[in-house]
Rosetta silent file (secondary structure, phi, psi, omega in degrees, C-alpha in Angstrom):
SEQUENCE: MSKFWGTLGLLMMAGAAFAQSNAPLVERVLTQAEQAALTPDEVLQLLKDGNRRFLSGTVTSRDHSAQVRDAASGQFPKAMILSCVDSRIPVEDVFDRGIGDIFVARVAGNFENTDILGSMEFATKVSGAKLILVMGHEDCGAIKAAIDQVKLGNITEMLENIKPAVDSLSDYKGDRASANPEFVSLVAKKNIQLTMDDIRKRSPIVKEMEKQGQLKIAGALYDMKSGAIEFFD
SCORE:     score description
SCORE:     0.000 S_00000001
   1 L     0.000  -42.414 -179.621   63.681  139.052  110.528 S_00000001
   2 H   -64.897  -33.842  177.740   65.480  136.849  113.065 S_00000001
   3 H   -65.963  -38.089  178.733   65.440  139.758  115.526 S_00000001
   4 H   -61.338  -48.896 -178.340   61.663  140.050  115.057 S_00000001
   5 H   -66.287  -34.207  176.716   61.071  136.378  115.791 S_00000001
   6 H   -63.212  -42.763  178.555   63.419  136.548  118.785 S_00000001
   7 H   -65.731  -41.151  178.939   61.446  139.471  120.206 S_00000001
   8 H   -61.516  -41.511  179.386   58.157  137.696  119.523 S_00000001
   9 H   -62.290  -41.256  178.718   59.406  134.622  121.348 S_00000001
  10 H   -64.344  -39.846  179.059   60.369  136.680  124.384 S_00000001
  11 H   -64.515  -40.057  178.559   56.939  138.333  124.428 S_00000001
  12 H   -65.342  -40.941  178.220   55.208  134.939  124.284 S_00000001
  13 H   -64.456  -40.102  179.620   57.348  133.643  127.138 S_00000001
  14 H   -65.243  -39.106  179.080   56.604  136.747  129.147 S_00000001
  15 H   -63.351  -42.568  178.921   52.886  136.309  128.482 S_00000001
  16 H   -65.174  -40.955  179.083   52.976  132.708  129.691 S_00000001
  17 H   -64.045  -38.972  178.735   54.922  133.728  132.788 S_00000001
  18 H   -64.958  -42.796  179.661   52.404  136.501  133.495 S_00000001
  19 H   -62.705  -40.523 -179.712   49.484  134.084  133.140 S_00000001
  20 H   -68.931  -41.041 -177.789   51.153  131.638  135.483 S_00000001
  21 H   -66.562  -23.374 -179.842   52.049  134.316  138.029 S_00000001
  22 L   -96.043    1.982  175.833   48.415  135.440  138.108 S_00000001
  23 L   -71.228  149.009 -179.751   47.052  131.925  138.593 S_00000001
  24 L   -61.407  137.293 -178.831   45.553  131.328  142.037 S_00000001
  25 E   -82.216  120.472  179.847   48.140  130.079  144.533 S_00000001
  26 E   -90.153  120.875 -175.996   47.201  126.635  145.846 S_00000001
  27 L  -112.263  -17.224 -177.368   48.264  126.257  149.455 S_00000001
  28 L  -124.335  162.857 -178.506   46.295  123.240  150.677 S_00000001
  29 L   -97.178  169.692 -178.593   45.753  119.674  149.535 S_00000001
  30 L   -61.586  137.416  176.983   42.516  117.871  148.669 S_00000001
  31 L   -90.949  166.274  178.585   40.277  117.062  151.642 S_00000001
  32 H   -63.108  -39.514  179.515   38.407  113.803  152.187 S_00000001
  33 H   -65.758  -39.005  178.812   35.063  115.524  151.579 S_00000001
  34 H   -67.946  -40.370  177.053   36.321  117.024  148.303 S_00000001
  35 H   -61.712  -45.760 -177.702   37.668  113.644  147.189 S_00000001
  36 H   -63.142  -30.449 -177.327   34.371  111.913  148.029 S_00000001
  37 H   -77.272  -16.306 -178.183   32.389  114.477  146.015 S_00000001
  38 L   -78.431  145.484  171.312   34.340  113.797  142.812 S_00000001
  39 L   -99.160  158.712  177.134   33.133  111.329  140.188 S_00000001
  40 H   -55.572  -40.537  179.528   35.551  109.162  138.160 S_00000001
  41 H   -66.017  -36.151  177.741   34.682  111.097  134.991 S_00000001
  42 H   -65.566  -39.345  179.049   35.352  114.408  136.730 S_00000001
  43 H   -64.558  -42.996  177.922   38.766  113.191  137.839 S_00000001
  44 H   -60.755  -41.232  179.274   39.617  112.122  134.279 S_00000001
  45 H   -65.244  -36.669  177.652   38.549  115.546  133.025 S_00000001
  46 H   -61.964  -37.941  177.653   40.748  117.237  135.641 S_00000001
  47 H   -68.975  -39.278  177.247   43.751  115.334  134.283 S_00000001
  48 H   -62.916  -44.233  178.942   42.869  116.322  130.716 S_00000001
  49 H   -63.357  -39.225  179.299   42.558  119.964  131.767 S_00000001
  50 H   -63.526  -39.674  177.623   45.865  119.743  133.610 S_00000001
  51 H   -65.510  -35.436  177.192   47.659  118.461  130.530 S_00000001
  52 H   -64.272  -39.082  177.424   46.249  121.363  128.513 S_00000001
  53 H   -66.792  -38.852  177.375   47.678  123.796  131.081 S_00000001
  54 H   -59.502  -42.688 -178.795   51.010  121.955  130.920 S_00000001
  55 H   -68.624  -35.446 -176.369   51.071  122.363  127.135 S_00000001
  56 H   -86.795   -9.904 -179.075   50.150  126.049  127.250 S_00000001
  57 L    79.630   18.567 -179.258   52.596  126.931  130.027 S_00000001
  58 L  -112.721   48.352 -177.279   49.838  128.144  132.359 S_00000001
  59 L   -69.104  159.014 -177.012   50.322  125.615  135.131 S_00000001
  60 L   -68.695  137.695  174.183   48.889  126.168  138.589 S_00000001
  61 E   -79.727  134.462 -177.522   50.970  128.086  141.114 S_00000001
  62 E  -133.957  140.704  172.488   51.552  126.059  144.273 S_00000001
  63 L   -93.963   90.159 -173.843   53.035  126.741  147.681 S_00000001
  64 H   -64.468  -34.661  178.609   54.760  123.382  148.070 S_00000001
  65 H   -61.665  -44.047  178.712   56.058  124.164  151.544 S_00000001
  66 H   -67.381  -38.723 -178.702   52.525  124.848  152.772 S_00000001
  67 H   -67.622  -36.314  176.938   51.182  121.774  150.976 S_00000001
  68 H   -58.917  -46.493  179.848   53.790  119.502  152.561 S_00000001
  69 H   -66.285  -38.860 -177.496   52.646  120.613  156.021 S_00000001
  70 H   -67.931  -31.479 -176.746   48.984  120.384  155.054 S_00000001
  71 H   -87.787   -7.089 -172.608   49.363  116.811  153.752 S_00000001
  72 L   -61.130  -30.604 -174.627   51.308  115.509  156.741 S_00000001
  73 L   -88.963   -8.646  179.910   48.210  114.300  158.604 S_00000001
  74 L   170.204  168.967 -178.694   46.625  112.343  155.729 S_00000001
  75 L  -139.509  141.528  179.954   46.115  111.958  151.980 S_00000001
  76 L  -140.429   63.945 -175.990   43.052  111.846  149.733 S_00000001
  77 L   -65.726  158.656 -178.638   44.346  111.684  146.129 S_00000001
  78 L   -82.414  -35.949 -167.711   42.102  111.804  143.072 S_00000001
  79 E  -147.307  161.521  172.508   43.764  109.148  140.925 S_00000001
  80 E  -117.712  122.191 -177.140   46.272  106.317  140.647 S_00000001
  81 E  -116.207  125.726  174.220   48.569  106.553  137.619 S_00000001
  82 E  -100.320  117.080 -174.905   50.694  103.683  136.323 S_00000001
  83 E  -127.757  163.648  170.866   53.507  105.108  134.213 S_00000001
  84 L   -70.745  161.328  179.729   56.767  104.046  132.631 S_00000001
  85 L   -78.388   -5.224 -173.778   59.981  104.896  134.523 S_00000001
  86 L   -48.055  126.324 -174.365   61.187  107.149  131.688 S_00000001
  87 L   -69.124  -13.634 -178.265   62.833  110.210  133.240 S_00000001
  88 L   -86.976    5.293 -179.750   61.436  112.506  130.539 S_00000001
  89 L  -123.924   83.709  176.180   57.879  112.100  131.823 S_00000001
  90 L   -74.314  101.722 -165.547   57.451  113.875  135.183 S_00000001
  91 H   -56.644  -50.169  179.679   53.990  112.516  135.914 S_00000001
  92 H   -59.342  -39.107 -176.621   52.738  115.190  138.314 S_00000001
  93 H   -66.623  -44.746 -174.034   53.994  117.944  136.029 S_00000001
  94 H   -69.344  -16.218  175.279   52.396  116.720  132.786 S_00000001
  95 L  -107.290    5.113 -177.612   48.996  116.649  134.526 S_00000001
  96 L    51.783   53.296  178.805   49.599  119.878  136.486 S_00000001
  97 L  -113.658  154.956 -177.955   49.095  118.065  139.786 S_00000001
  98 L  -118.724 -163.482 -178.497   50.607  118.859  143.164 S_00000001
  99 L   -62.702  131.106  178.425   51.378  117.264  146.508 S_00000001
 100 L    80.926    4.328 -175.969   48.662  114.856  147.629 S_00000001
 101 L   -85.835  -40.891 -173.703   46.870  114.894  144.250 S_00000001
 102 E  -142.411  148.385  166.163   47.770  111.527  142.709 S_00000001
 103 E   -86.135  143.792  178.904   49.320  108.154  143.484 S_00000001
 104 E  -133.733  125.487  170.923   52.038  107.175  140.997 S_00000001
 105 E  -114.066  137.719 -176.967   53.464  103.718  140.281 S_00000001
 106 E  -133.196  133.397  175.518   56.287  103.461  137.771 S_00000001
 107 L  -153.022  143.417 -179.626   57.834  100.479  136.015 S_00000001
 108 L   -56.831  120.434 -179.146   59.571  100.176  132.653 S_00000001
 109 L    91.675    3.353  175.691   56.845   99.391  130.128 S_00000001
 110 L    39.507   51.474  174.594   53.970  100.427  132.469 S_00000001
 111 L  -103.527  164.639  179.281   52.677   96.875  133.038 S_00000001
 112 L   -99.432  148.564  168.738   50.972   95.580  136.171 S_00000001
 113 L  -138.372 -174.977 -175.600   52.258   92.939  138.577 S_00000001
 114 H   -59.641  -42.382 -179.006   51.156   91.740  142.011 S_00000001
 115 H   -64.156  -42.479 -179.255   52.877   94.577  143.849 S_00000001
 116 H   -70.650  -37.448  176.469   51.372   97.229  141.594 S_00000001
 117 H   -61.673  -42.294  176.329   47.922   95.629  141.780 S_00000001
 118 H   -62.088  -38.990  177.613   48.149   95.736  145.560 S_00000001
 119 H   -64.728  -38.580  178.083   49.161   99.374  145.352 S_00000001
 120 H   -65.702  -40.407  178.388   46.165  100.087  143.124 S_00000001
 121 H   -65.507  -37.678  175.246   43.819   98.382  145.572 S_00000001
 122 H   -64.560  -45.357 -176.925   45.279  100.476  148.386 S_00000001
 123 H   -63.118  -36.186 -174.150   44.968  103.663  146.348 S_00000001
 124 H   -96.505  -60.806 -175.488   41.337  103.020  145.404 S_00000001
 125 H   -67.861  -40.748 -176.444   39.587  100.772  147.927 S_00000001
 126 H   -87.728  -44.474 -171.460   41.472  102.019  150.989 S_00000001
 127 L  -103.677   -3.513  168.617   42.372  105.599  150.092 S_00000001
 128 L    88.095    9.584  177.696   39.459  106.563  147.852 S_00000001
 129 L   -62.549  143.756 -171.914   41.068  107.400  144.492 S_00000001
 130 L  -102.151   -4.141 -174.032   38.452  107.478  141.715 S_00000001
 131 E  -145.132  136.697  166.615   40.574  106.709  138.642 S_00000001
 132 E  -111.302  121.068 -179.971   43.252  104.264  137.524 S_00000001
 133 E  -117.628  120.032  175.804   45.130  105.594  134.499 S_00000001
 134 E   -94.706  114.442 -174.892   47.600  103.387  132.629 S_00000001
 135 E  -118.670  115.142  171.318   49.947  105.717  130.756 S_00000001
 136 E   -99.953 -171.447  179.439   52.474  104.602  128.184 S_00000001
 137 E  -152.179  156.524  176.624   54.479  106.771  125.828 S_00000001
 138 L   -65.636  152.741  174.476   55.739  106.993  122.287 S_00000001
 139 L    59.950   38.017 -176.070   59.288  105.809  121.526 S_00000001
 140 L   -75.707  126.553 -179.394   59.362  103.637  124.673 S_00000001
 141 H   -64.591  -36.748  179.159   62.677  101.873  125.242 S_00000001
 142 H   -67.371  -39.586  176.746   61.047   98.959  127.073 S_00000001
 143 H   -62.234  -45.694  179.568   58.618   98.421  124.206 S_00000001
 144 H   -61.704  -40.775 -179.793   61.492   98.465  121.726 S_00000001
 145 H   -65.523  -37.351  177.474   63.476   96.022  123.847 S_00000001
 146 H   -66.262  -39.250  177.649   60.506   93.635  123.991 S_00000001
 147 H   -62.683  -41.506 -177.895   60.153   93.820  120.207 S_00000001
 148 H   -82.681   -3.402 -179.351   63.869   93.082  119.802 S_00000001
 149 L    55.393   50.510 -179.622   63.754   90.281  122.415 S_00000001
 150 L   -61.941  138.273  176.390   66.621   91.792  124.378 S_00000001
 151 L  -118.341  108.366 -179.431   68.449   89.402  126.717 S_00000001
 152 L  -161.871  106.527  175.014   70.144   91.152  129.624 S_00000001
 153 H    51.432 -137.378 -179.512   69.981   90.237  133.304 S_00000001
 154 H   -73.581  -12.652  177.648   66.615   90.805  134.962 S_00000001
 155 H   -61.472  -36.298 -179.089   65.504   92.890  131.992 S_00000001
 156 H   -56.299  -49.878 -179.581   64.873   89.633  130.104 S_00000001
 157 H   -68.010  -37.838  179.613   62.238   88.464  132.600 S_00000001
 158 H   -60.066  -40.303 -176.936   60.750   91.939  132.900 S_00000001
 159 H   -68.690  -15.882  176.022   60.151   92.120  129.154 S_00000001
 160 L   -60.875  -25.595  179.276   58.027   88.957  129.320 S_00000001
 161 L   -71.850  -21.508 -178.918   55.292   91.220  130.697 S_00000001
 162 L   -99.219  -19.071 -176.268   55.266   93.217  127.446 S_00000001
 163 H   -53.951  -38.214  178.912   55.663   90.251  125.086 S_00000001
 164 H   -58.311  -33.027  178.419   51.859   89.574  124.849 S_00000001
 165 H   -68.000  -39.120  177.987   51.403   93.012  123.265 S_00000001
 166 H   -66.556  -46.955 -177.065   54.065   92.228  120.664 S_00000001
 167 H   -64.036  -31.146 -176.931   52.641   88.752  119.964 S_00000001
 168 L   -68.788  -14.184 -178.763   49.102   90.101  119.567 S_00000001
 169 L  -106.228   32.821 -177.001   50.209   92.062  116.497 S_00000001
 170 L   -65.017  -21.175 -179.543   51.515   89.039  114.598 S_00000001
 171 L   -90.778    6.114  177.417   49.312   89.907  111.602 S_00000001
 172 L   -61.970  130.189 -172.062   50.915   93.345  111.193 S_00000001
 173 L   -86.452  -16.609 -178.368   51.967   93.629  107.543 S_00000001
 174 L   -86.035 -161.081 -178.711   54.791   96.117  107.937 S_00000001
 175 L   -77.807  113.296 -178.980   58.248   95.783  109.472 S_00000001
 176 L   -86.069   67.086 -175.736   57.838   94.249  112.947 S_00000001
 177 L  -138.091  157.841 -179.274   60.981   95.899  114.270 S_00000001
 178 L   -68.326  -15.413  177.546   61.913   98.535  116.847 S_00000001
 179 L   -80.155   -6.763 -179.773   63.204  100.720  114.009 S_00000001
 180 L   -99.577  104.110 -176.612   59.632  101.071  112.730 S_00000001
 181 H   -57.963  -34.736 -179.488   57.921  103.926  114.687 S_00000001
 182 H   -64.526  -44.943 -179.350   54.454  102.825  113.574 S_00000001
 183 H   -66.774  -41.189  178.441   54.897   99.309  114.922 S_00000001
 184 H   -59.933  -42.183  179.519   56.409  100.591  118.179 S_00000001
 185 H   -65.246  -41.305  179.005   53.411  102.899  118.639 S_00000001
 186 H   -63.941  -41.279  178.401   50.942  100.082  117.961 S_00000001
 187 H   -66.370  -40.201  179.125   52.659   97.826  120.488 S_00000001
 188 H   -60.138  -44.594  179.040   52.704  100.635  123.070 S_00000001
 189 H   -67.039  -42.248  178.931   48.936  101.153  122.686 S_00000001
 190 H   -63.869  -37.854  179.050   48.219   97.414  122.749 S_00000001
 191 H   -62.939  -39.375  176.720   50.352   97.084  125.894 S_00000001
 192 H   -63.244  -47.169 -178.368   48.251   99.769  127.605 S_00000001
 193 H   -63.286  -42.651  179.178   45.011   98.046  126.611 S_00000001
 194 H   -66.819  -36.416  177.416   46.206   94.613  127.750 S_00000001
 195 H   -64.237  -42.420  176.566   47.381   96.076  131.051 S_00000001
 196 H   -60.156  -43.287  178.662   43.942   97.616  131.616 S_00000001
 197 H   -63.618  -42.127 -178.912   42.345   94.222  130.872 S_00000001
 198 H   -65.899  -35.603  177.847   44.758   92.425  133.199 S_00000001
 199 H   -60.139  -44.587  179.252   44.000   94.834  136.043 S_00000001
 200 H   -65.225  -41.229 -177.694   40.315   93.941  135.762 S_00000001
 201 H   -70.215  -38.000 -170.240   41.046   90.200  135.525 S_00000001
 202 H   -95.440   -9.034  178.049   43.571   90.049  138.346 S_00000001
 203 L  -126.647   95.394  175.730   41.919   92.379  140.847 S_00000001
 204 H   -58.734  -30.634  179.106   38.339   91.467  141.807 S_00000001
 205 H   -63.570  -50.058 -179.333   38.363   94.487  144.119 S_00000001
 206 H   -65.951  -42.531 -179.626   39.098   96.937  141.324 S_00000001
 207 H   -59.318  -43.474 -179.163   36.738   95.191  138.912 S_00000001
 208 H   -67.650  -39.264  177.717   33.858   95.412  141.380 S_00000001
 209 H   -62.389  -40.283  177.822   34.548   99.073  142.124 S_00000001
 210 H   -66.063  -41.841  179.223   34.463   99.812  138.407 S_00000001
 211 H   -60.740  -37.091 -178.943   31.221   97.835  138.017 S_00000001
 212 L   -81.695   -1.950  179.516   29.629   99.853  140.832 S_00000001
 213 L    79.604   11.848  179.962   30.677  103.151  139.210 S_00000001
 214 L   -84.793  -11.639 -170.881   33.033  104.015  142.061 S_00000001
 215 L  -151.624  149.101  174.467   36.084  103.841  139.816 S_00000001
 216 E  -125.543  139.940  173.954   37.129  104.295  136.202 S_00000001
 217 E  -112.460  125.029 -177.364   40.026  102.581  134.428 S_00000001
 218 E  -136.129  165.850  178.258   41.419  104.481  131.446 S_00000001
 219 E  -118.893  160.812  179.292   44.469  104.511  129.206 S_00000001
 220 E  -154.290  149.906  177.656   46.727  107.272  127.946 S_00000001
 221 E  -128.840  122.310 -177.142   49.652  107.703  125.578 S_00000001
 222 E   -91.814  130.296  177.894   52.186  110.484  126.127 S_00000001
 223 L   -88.499  114.534 -175.517   53.779  112.148  123.102 S_00000001
 224 L   -64.787  -27.256 -175.764   57.469  112.634  123.850 S_00000001
 225 L   -84.283  -33.968 -175.026   57.872  115.432  121.305 S_00000001
 226 L  -108.148  -25.363 -173.876   54.911  117.621  122.236 S_00000001
 227 L    87.093    0.001 -179.831   53.991  116.667  125.799 S_00000001
 228 L   -79.130  148.643 -178.909   50.394  116.053  124.695 S_00000001
 229 E  -118.033  126.809  175.461   48.503  113.085  126.113 S_00000001
 230 E   -93.962  126.331 -178.899   46.011  110.979  124.148 S_00000001
 231 E  -104.655  144.676  174.248   43.332  109.451  126.383 S_00000001
 232 E  -155.298  155.423  178.817   41.266  106.337  125.655 S_00000001
 233 L   -84.835    0.000    0.000   39.062  103.822  127.515 S_00000001
């Protein structure tokens, strides 16, 4: 029986490899005209589709050497993604994106600050990206540290940015501790939502672009065990 399942596993891997090898080879990066033609909702859908390919093992084949040369003269990315620094979440990979496709900002706990807001304004107003996606993840160490009120060097001040998400759940009836996966997940989602709200409050440029329909701000939560991404507004 174990030999049967081993053979089946090899066949499934071979099938995924065959599907990937027969995917069209992408050699060039997005052009300005192609970027301009996209709507914010279309960009969000492209990220959702990319995550499905990541989960199924049928990611797009890319000639990275050719894309590096093609992108040297300019960039016209689709989206700006704010992610945690966690090394287990390779942002481009989980969305099946390549060189020149997305801007990525990373900070432990995926919160915004002045530098990141400026980067978002550059990515959208200056460079034409149509989507800002704030992506947190399950089992986040920064979230757990904020819950536990960790005191350690500059980490202490950094965690103040996540503290509002913890405080907002003061009426939670269960164990408000980092050992409780449910509470950690709730804080992670609340932190994403508060970050989205803060981006709108602290960046009149981004807020106006969203109001005019030129931009969409969305949230996402990455599942560390499966690689699946839950999207929400």
